[in-house]
C-alpha angles and dihedrals in degrees: 000000000000123000101233100175135059122264087252089061090047094051090047090054091047093053090045086075089067090054096109089062093057125084104191142017096251090059092048091053091047093050090052092047093049093048089051091048093050090052094043098047099035086220145098092213103122093222095051090047090056096045094052096047117088092216098042095041092059095059133067117260094008090162090060089057089054091048091049090049094051092048092051092241093124098034102062092125090049137068097230100135119126093262095055094042094052090044090055090045090053091051092049090044093055092048089049093050099046091065117074124204089270091050092250116125116252123242097215135048127185117210116202114195120189142153122236126189121224102213122207102173097170098038119114107157099045112116122263097351113185129197113264128170120259121215091281094050095255116136115247134167115275147105136267130235133193118204142177125208119196119211128192125161108304095352142087130188138178108243101172139012129168129166116206145164128216084220101057117107101251098038112132108175144318093245090056091054088055093049090050091054093050095047095045095053092043091053092048093052093045091050088066092064093220122137103242129165105225128198123186113213113202141178129225094281089070095054088126130124091216090059092045091049090055091050094051095045089057091056093248130127129232144215112190133175109232126237103165108064088170092070111127116240140144115249135186114245122225088254090057109251121114119246134188117235142102132293091260089061091044090062088071091067101050117134125212109252110168147354123207145152127244138175109243139153099260144137110240123197114322095349113138097212137033116250137169106274142133112283127187112240126202119193127196131178145179131186119253137186122215125200112195144161107260091205096050111147094004138080118282140076114290108272122184122233131178130210133188111228143169128226111217127190120197116197122191097202122223092010133110094242120110115240113271109240109201139181123207139165091217111105106249096199100136147029094264093054091046093055090044091057089049091051091048094056092040086058088061086075086069087073089061089051091050093051092044088051093050095043094045105038101031098032097235094171093049093076108128109172113124100221115087094217092051088049089054094049093051093048090047089051089051087057090048087054089048091049090057092051090050093047089055091064126205100258102155089201087079109086091209091061090049087052096050092046091052089046088054091052104265117154112209114246128167093233099037124074120190118256128218094263091065092043089052091052088053091052089046089056092047092049091049089053089053093047091052094048093050091048093049090049092047090055092049091050091051101038105022095240145018121270110274094243093053090051091050090047091052093047090050089053092050091048094053095040095245 
């Protein structure tokens, strides 16, 4: 497939999918201008968005238009609040994921749920700031987000995003935010009427029976990293009989299931820094049985349920990483299933890559408006921009992708494909070129010519090849 249109045309087509949220043409133009500004500036600072958008840079007080848009003051005839934007992003994400590269619908989808903190360590006046940990564990002001990334063969898509604060007026609880995310994504997938095998992949923060219960009731599977080793279960000993105890005791009855090798970012042996390299992975497992209250953390009399599970331990031998201790309802009865569970949890690292990309390239933590709803809108718009970059793909057969990658600083190597960060940098360079051209032309239209010094400077750049 050849890319026969400019990226501007591709972005316009992508944003056209949000058209049913927009009530007038002026709002549609502003939305497109803001998305271009976010990609071009790599920031959620309104002034920078405006200055890096060709349309907004050419008008007076372009940043005020961004602020009014985020606050909803200029979008009263449209449904462009954070809830509607993320709902549309989820709908488009599901549609994107349900088509594989060969245009045949996939049979499996992996759902990676994770929380990410939006840190504002120097903020004081922003609304409803709550304490969140920084990278060193120290509490700083900020907000919390909960996100779901869907993965099918060769594709990713954002299926859920919500920014919240424990100090906002209508906040109920963090577990309720998690339940809302699980239910919303499950309902969206079920609405498609397609027979998909879903697996939720979770980190330690979701070691919670209420989370697992909701997953099982939706007909999905799960792979979750454990935090509570004191959880009471029944486990099968290596000799065969079943025994009551906790997960810490069950570890003593793990059986080696598989050994494989995988390229991961790790520190092996005496290496001082982690790097992407091949590591040896040993996988062990044993069967468990979990008795639990099916009405835990919701209305209704206690009712006992039972679930067959497997305890899986993943060891990256000769590395500094602690073993991953996972629980899953997939039966880990052979080498292939053991390796699959490892691959599933390893895919969860894709979330870290996604958040790093969004925070770094789109300046998610740079947001500075004071109103909480406006903050939500700007962060949602950043995810809309990220959705466009993910929809573009990274197929190196497209000469346009190669061009953007080189413009972003990528050096072609046989074993190194460009990531979305370097492609976003290329797009930023391209948008800055469009902004500069528009600004120069605007000055010529208003004054008849550029200032003599600017003309001389441009000619000197041309003469020296800069």
